[in-house]
N, C-alpha and C positions, 0 to 999 in steps of 0.2 A: 746184810751187815749184822754182825753179832753185837751184843751189848758191850762186850769188851772193846770192840773197835770204835764204838761211838763215845766211849767214856773219855772225859778230859784227862790229860796226863797229870792227875793230882799228885801231890808229893814231889813235884819238880818245880824248878824255878829257885829264886833266891830264898835261902833259909835265913832270914834276918835274925832269928833268935838263936841260931846255932852257935855254939862256942867255937873259938878259933881252932880248936883241935879236931873239929869235924872235917872229914875228908871224904872224897869219893873213892870207892873200891870196886874192882872188877869181879863180877860173879860169873862163873862158867855155868851156864844152864844147859839142860838137855836140849839139843837142836830140835826146833819145832815146838818146844814147850816153854819158850821164854815167857809167854804171857802167864802160864801156870805158875812159874817160879815168881814172877813179878807180883801176881795177886797174893800168893801165899806169904811172900815177904811183907807186903803191905798189911796183911792181916795181923802180922806179928809186930807191927808198929814201925817198920823200917821205911825210910824215905828212899824211893827208887826212881830210876830213869831208864826206860827202855826205848831207845831211839828206833823209829820205824820208817819204812818207805813203802810206797805203793809199787808192787811188782806184778808183772803179768806172768801167769803160770800156764803152761801147756799141759793138759791132761786129757786123754781119750779124745784127741783131735779137737778139743775145745780150748779156747783161751779165756781165762778169767783173771781179773785184776783183784789182788788181795793185799791187805796190809800185812807186812812181815817185818821181822827184825832187820834193822839196817846192818847189824853185825850178828849174823846167825850164830846162836849159841852163847850170846853174851848179853849182859845188862849191867847196870851200875847201881850200887847202893851207897848211901851217905850215912856215915856213922862216926862216932867217937869211940874207938876201941877201949879207951881208958874208962869211959863212963857207961858204955853199952855192952851188953853180952853179944859177941859176934859169932861164937861157936855154933849157936842154933841155926845160923845161915846154912852151914854144911849139911844139916839134917832136914832142910826144907824140901818139900815135894817140888820137883822140877829143877832143883839145883844140883849140879855135880859137885862144885866146891867154890869156895871163896879163895881167890888167889892170895897166896901167903909168901912171906919172906922165908929165907933159909932158917931163921930163928923160930919160925912157927906163927908169928903174928901176921895179921893181914897186911898186904902190900898196897899202899895207896897209889892211885893213878896220879901221874904228874899234874901239879896244879895248872889250871887253865884248859886242859883237854876237855873235860866234861862240861865245864863252863862255856867253852866255845860251841860245843854241840848244842847245849841248852839255848844259847843265843840264836842259833840257826833254826832250831825246831819251832814248829807252831805250837799252839796250846794243847794239841793232842799228842805231841811228841814226834810228829812226822818231820823227817828231814828232807829237804829238797835234793834231788839228784842232779849232779853236773850243771850247776848254774853258770859257771864261768868257762864255758868251752870256747875255743878259738879254732880258726881254720887250721887244718893240719893235725889236730888232736886225734889220737886213737881212741875209739869208743866201743863199748859193748851195749847193744840195745837191750833194755830191760823190760820193755812193754811192746805190745803189738805183735803182728804176725811174724816179725823177724827176731823175736826174743832170743837172746844169747848169740846173735850174729855179731861179728866184729867188723869194724869199718873205720873210715877216716872222714872227719868233718871236712866237707868241700865248700860249704857256704853257710852263712848265718842269715836266715830268712826271717826278718822281723824279730821281735822280742821273745817269742816263744816257740819258734820252729828252726830246725836246722836241716841241711841237705847232707846226706851221708853216702859215701861210696862204699858199697859192700862187695866183698869178694865171695860170690856164691856159685857153686857148681861150675868151676873152671871158667867163670866169667865175672864181669863186674856189673853191678846194678846200682843206679842212683835212686835213693828214696828220700822223701821229705818226711820227717818225723817231729813230734813235739820235743823240745829240749829235755823235758823231764823223762822222756822215754830212753834217753841215752845216759850212760854213766862212763866217766873217763876210765879207759882200760888200764889194767895193771901193767906196768912196764916189765 
């Protein structure tokens, strides 16, 4: 585990001293370099939020679980564009650009979106995956030996496990997995 993955998600949470004009903005970061962008923005004094999730990655026939961006290629920055310089964000190492309006100013994320993510995240910025699954939901497994496999929730087994029907190799297989190993599939 790296130092960056152990660090608390400083700069997140309620900013009680922030003026009412302070909003959250979406930063497009280089995919896989979201932490680099986050760290460099923090060094410049910006308040950031990089939501993360534990994901299993398959490489060279080995499965490893690592902390990765919940929204690959994106993070959030809180600022007041009238009082803070926002143009340096676009020149920050790891940042592709700050999303902007047609007029050229930064485009704020709708109120409540980032605040809801902050409410769900733990103190390190990790978001839980698929907490509210129900029988019949389509899911994608994000951890374990069946990572990236799609299936259907067949049963809820206690508070932290689910039974999933997977379609694998022209057949169907039922597997029991932790709830956090499944994410609701995109429709």
